[in-house]
C-alpha positions in Angstrom: -34.9 -11.9 -12.9 -33.2 -14.2 -10.5 -30.3 -16.2 -9.2 -30.3 -20.0 -9.9 -27.7 -22.4 -8.6 -25.4 -21.9 -11.5 -25.7 -18.1 -11.0 -24.8 -18.5 -7.3 -21.8 -20.6 -8.3 -20.6 -17.9 -10.7 -20.9 -15.2 -8.1 -18.8 -17.3 -5.6 -16.3 -18.0 -8.4 -16.0 -14.2 -9.0 -15.6 -13.6 -5.2 -12.8 -16.2 -5.1 -10.9 -14.7 -8.0 -11.7 -10.9 -7.6 -12.4 -8.3 -5.1 -16.1 -7.5 -5.5 -16.1 -4.5 -3.3 -18.6 -3.4 -0.7 -21.6 -2.2 -2.8 -23.8 -4.1 -5.2 -26.6 -2.8 -7.4 -29.0 -5.4 -8.6 -31.1 -4.5 -11.7 -34.5 -5.5 -10.4 -34.8 -7.3 -7.1 -33.6 -10.8 -7.7 -35.7 -13.9 -7.0 -33.7 -16.8 -5.6 -33.9 -20.1 -7.5 -31.3 -21.7 -5.2 -32.4 -23.1 -1.8 -30.8 -21.7 1.4 -29.5 -25.2 2.3 -27.7 -25.4 -1.0 -25.7 -22.3 -0.6 -23.2 -23.5 1.9 -22.2 -26.4 -0.4 -21.9 -24.1 -3.4 -19.8 -21.6 -1.4 -17.6 -24.4 -0.1 -16.6 -25.4 -3.6 -14.9 -22.1 -3.9 -13.3 -22.1 -0.4 -16.0 -20.1 1.6 -17.7 -21.0 4.8 -21.3 -19.6 4.5 -24.1 -20.0 7.0 -27.7 -19.1 6.1 -30.1 -19.1 9.0 -33.3 -19.3 6.9 -36.7 -20.1 8.4 -39.8 -21.4 6.6 -43.4 -20.7 7.5 -46.2 -23.3 7.8 -46.8 -23.4 4.0 -43.1 -24.1 3.4 -42.2 -20.7 2.0 -39.2 -18.8 3.3 -39.9 -16.1 5.9 -38.9 -13.2 3.7 -36.5 -11.4 6.1 -34.5 -14.7 6.7 -33.8 -15.5 3.1 -34.0 -13.0 0.3 -31.9 -11.1 -2.2 -30.3 -8.9 0.5 -29.4 -12.0 2.7 -27.9 -13.6 -0.4 -25.7 -10.7 -1.4 -24.6 -10.0 2.2 -23.5 -13.6 2.4 -21.2 -12.8 -0.6 -19.6 -10.1 1.6 -21.4 -6.9 0.3 -22.1 -4.3 3.0 -24.5 -2.3 0.9 -27.2 -4.1 -1.3 -29.3 -1.8 -3.5 -31.9 -2.6 -6.1 -33.0 -0.5 -9.1 -36.3 -1.0 -11.0 -38.8 0.7 -13.2 -41.4 0.6 -10.5 -41.7 0.1 -6.7 -43.8 -3.1 -7.3 -41.2 -5.4 -5.7 -39.8 -2.8 -3.3 -36.8 -1.6 -5.2 -34.6 1.0 -3.5 -34.2 3.1 -6.6 -36.9 3.8 -9.2 -35.7 4.6 -12.6 -36.5 3.8 -16.2 -33.3 2.4 -17.8 -34.4 3.7 -21.2 -33.3 7.1 -19.9 -30.0 8.3 -18.6 -29.5 7.8 -14.9 -29.1 10.9 -12.8 -25.5 12.1 -12.2 -26.0 11.6 -8.4 -25.8 7.8 -9.1 -22.6 8.0 -11.3 -19.7 5.9 -9.9 -21.7 4.7 -6.9 -21.4 0.9 -7.1 -18.5 -1.7 -7.0 -20.6 -4.4 -8.7 -23.7 -4.3 -10.9 -25.6 -7.6 -11.3 -28.0 -7.9 -14.3 -29.8 -11.2 -13.6 -32.1 -10.8 -16.6 -33.2 -7.2 -17.0 -31.6 -5.8 -20.2 -33.8 -7.9 -22.5 -36.9 -6.2 -21.0 -35.7 -2.6 -21.7 -36.2 -1.3 -25.3 -33.2 1.0 -25.4 -30.4 -1.5 -25.0 -27.5 0.9 -25.8 -28.8 3.3 -23.1 -28.9 0.5 -20.6 -25.2 -0.2 -21.3 -24.3 3.5 -20.9 -26.2 3.5 -17.6 -24.4 0.5 -16.3 -21.1 2.1 -17.2 -22.0 5.2 -15.4 -23.3 3.4 -12.3 -20.0 1.6 -11.8 -17.0 2.9 -9.9 -13.7 2.9 -11.8 -12.5 -0.7 -11.5 -15.9 -2.0 -10.8 -17.4 -5.3 -12.1 -20.6 -6.0 -14.0 -22.2 -9.5 -14.5 -24.9 -10.1 -17.1 -27.2 -13.1 -17.4 -29.1 -12.6 -20.7 -31.0 -14.9 -23.0 -29.4 -15.9 -26.3 -32.2 -18.1 -27.8 -35.4 -20.1 -27.1 -36.9 -17.3 -25.1 -39.7 -16.3 -27.5 -41.9 -13.5 -26.0 -39.8 -13.4 -22.8 -38.6 -9.9 -23.5 -37.6 -7.6 -26.4 -34.3 -9.3 -27.2 -32.3 -12.5 -27.4 -28.7 -11.6 -27.6 -25.7 -13.0 -29.6 -23.1 -13.3 -26.9 -20.7 -11.3 -29.0 -22.7 -8.1 -28.4 -21.5 -8.0 -24.8 -18.0 -9.1 -25.6 -17.6 -6.6 -28.4 -19.1 -3.7 -26.4 -16.9 -4.2 -23.4 -13.8 -4.9 -25.5 -14.4 -1.7 -27.5 -14.8 0.3 -24.3 -11.5 -1.1 -22.8 -13.0 -3.3 -20.1 -11.2 -6.4 -19.0 -13.5 -9.4 -19.8 -12.8 -11.9 -17.0 -15.4 -14.6 -17.5 -17.8 -15.5 -20.4 -20.1 -18.5 -20.4 -23.0 -19.9 -22.3 -25.6 -21.7 -20.1 -27.9 -24.4 -21.5 -30.9 -25.1 -19.3 -34.5 -26.1 -19.0 -36.9 -23.3 -18.1 -38.0 -25.1 -14.8 -36.3 -23.1 -12.0 -37.4 -25.3 -9.0 -34.2 -25.8 -7.1 -34.5 -29.6 -6.5 -36.2 -30.7 -9.7 -34.5 -28.7 -12.4 -32.3 -30.5 -15.0 -28.6 -29.7 -14.3 -27.3 -26.8 -16.4 -24.7 -27.3 -19.0 -22.0 -24.6 -18.9 -19.7 -23.8 -21.7 -16.8 -21.4 -21.9 -17.5 -18.8 -24.5 -14.5 -17.5 -26.5 -15.9 -15.3 -29.3 -15.7 -17.0 -32.6 
C-alpha cells in the first residue's frame, strides 16, 4: 500500500478539480514512494504551492515525523488524517477487519477514502465496497489503486477495471476519473521507469 509519484499527481489533480473536504481515511497506512523534494514540483503542475520540510537521518532515511503519510495528506489540505487496518502493526488509528461490516459509529465519517492497494488483500471484496460506501459522507469521494494484471501472489485478486466502474455506476456514484497505469514494480523514486497512464473508458 502506498503513494507513488503518479498517485501523488492524481491526488493533486483531484484537489484541483474537486473539494476533497477536511477528513481523509486511508485504508492501511500508506508508504510514500515519492520523495519529499519531488512533491513541490508535482503540486505546482496543478497550481499549488507546497512546502515539505523533511529531514533525513545519518543513514539517509526520513525522520518519520517530518515526512510520512500524515504530512503528505495534510499537505493536500486535510485537517484530519485517519488510517484503518486489520492490525496495529503499522500504527493504524482504527483497527477493523474489512471482511466484516464496520461499526455504525464510523458511518458517514469521512470526506475522502483512499485505497492505495488494500482491497485485493481482503477476501470479501463486496463487503469492502459496502464498508467504503458506509464510511463516506454523502457527497464524499473515494479513490482506488488496485492491480489489474501481472501481480501474481500479490493478493487475492487482480481486477478487471469494469468491476469498479460497474459497481459505482449501479450505485449512482459520479465517476470522475478512471485510469489504467502501466509500471515496473520498482518503486524507488529516482530509479523507477516512468509510468504510462491511460484514460479508461469502459469498453
